C-alpha positions, 0 to 999 in steps of 0.5 A: 396654770391650767387653761379655762378651756380644759374645763369646757366640754368637747362640743363635737358629736363624739363629745356628746356621746362621751357626755351621754356615757359619763351620765349613764349608770351601768346597773339593772338596779334603779338609781337616783340620778344626779340632776344635770348641771346648768353648764351641761344643759347649756352645752347641749343646747348650743350643740343642738342649735348648731346642728339645726343651723347646719341642717338649715344651711344644708337644705338651702344649699340643696334647694339652690342646687336644684333650681338651675335644673328645673324643667331639664329633661337631661338624664344626668340632670334628672338623676341629680334632681332625684338624688337631691330630693331624696337628700331633702327628704332625709333632712326634713324628717324632723318638724323643725327642719320641715318648717325651715324648708319653707323658710329657706325658699323650698316651697317655691320649687315644688310646683315646677318639680311636680310637673317635671318631665321625669316621673322619678322627680315627680314622685320624689317631690310628692314624697317630700311634700308628704314628709314636710306636711305630716303632723306639721300645721305650719307646713300644712298652712304654707302648702295650702297657701301655695295652692298645692292641693289642686296640683296634687289632685291633677297628678292623682287623676292623670299622671302616666306613672302609677307611683306618681299617682300613689305618692300624690295621694299620699301627699294629699293625705298628709296635708288634710289629716287633722288640719281643717283648712286643708280639709276645707280646700280638699272638699272645695276642690271636689276631693271626694270625686277624686277619691272615688275615681281612684277607688274605681281604678285599676291601681291597687295601691291607689285604691287602698290609699283612697279608701283609707283616706275616705274612711279617715276623713269620714271618721274625723267629721261625719258631716262630710258624708253628705258631700260624697257623690251620691250617684256612684254607689249604693249600700243597703243593710248588707254590705255584700250587696253592691249596685253600681254601673261604674264600680263593679262588684269585686273582692276589693270593693267588698273589702272597701265597703266592709272597711268603711260601712260604719262610717258611710251609713245609709247614703 
C-alpha cells in the first residue's frame, strides 16, 4: 500500500524548483494554463512562511552576535561587526524582513553602531538604515520614534570619513522620501541647513546627493521652499548668475541650480 507521504510535494528548495519546472510549458505559443490546485498553493505558502521564519531567526542571531562587540575598537571585532552588518543588509532586502528587523530588537543597537570607533562600521550601519527604511512606512515610523534623524545629521555634518557622511545622508533620504512624519522631523531639525552645508562642501558625492534630495523634497511639496535658508544663495532669472559669499560660482553649483531652478523659483 502506498504511503500517503508519497503524494505530498517535496518541501525543499529543490522541490520548489521542480514544481516550477513541472508547471512551465516549453513553448513559444500562448497556452491556457491550468489553475494551481489548492494543495500546491498551500505547499508554496508553507514553504515561503518557513523561509521567512528562518530569516527572522537568522537576523536575531546576527543582532545578538553584534551586541557583545558594541563599542569595541579591537581590529578583529571591527571586522566581525562590519561583516555581520553586511549580512543584515542582505537579509533586509525584502520589506517583510526589513520590518522584522525592528521586531527582533535590531533598532536598539543602531545608535551605538553609528557612533562606533570604526568608520567602516558607521557607514555600514547607515547603509543598513537606508536599506530597512526605503519605501517602508512601518520602518520609517520606528526609526523616527527612535530619533535617528538627528544622529544621522550629526554624521553628515561632522564625521571624519567622507563615506560615512555620504551614507548617512543616503539614510536620511530613504527615511524622508514619501513619508510626511519623517519630513516634518527633517524640517524641525533644520534639515535644509544641513543640505546647504553639504552642497557647499568639497565632497562631490555628498554635494550631489544633497542637491538631489533638496530637489526631491521641493518637488514633493513646494511649501518647503519657504523654509530654505534665504541668506545662502540668490537666483535671478538667469541661473548662470549666482551670487553668494559662501557658495562660489563653479561648474558644480551651476549644474545644481540648473537642475533645481524650476523647483526653487524666486527666493
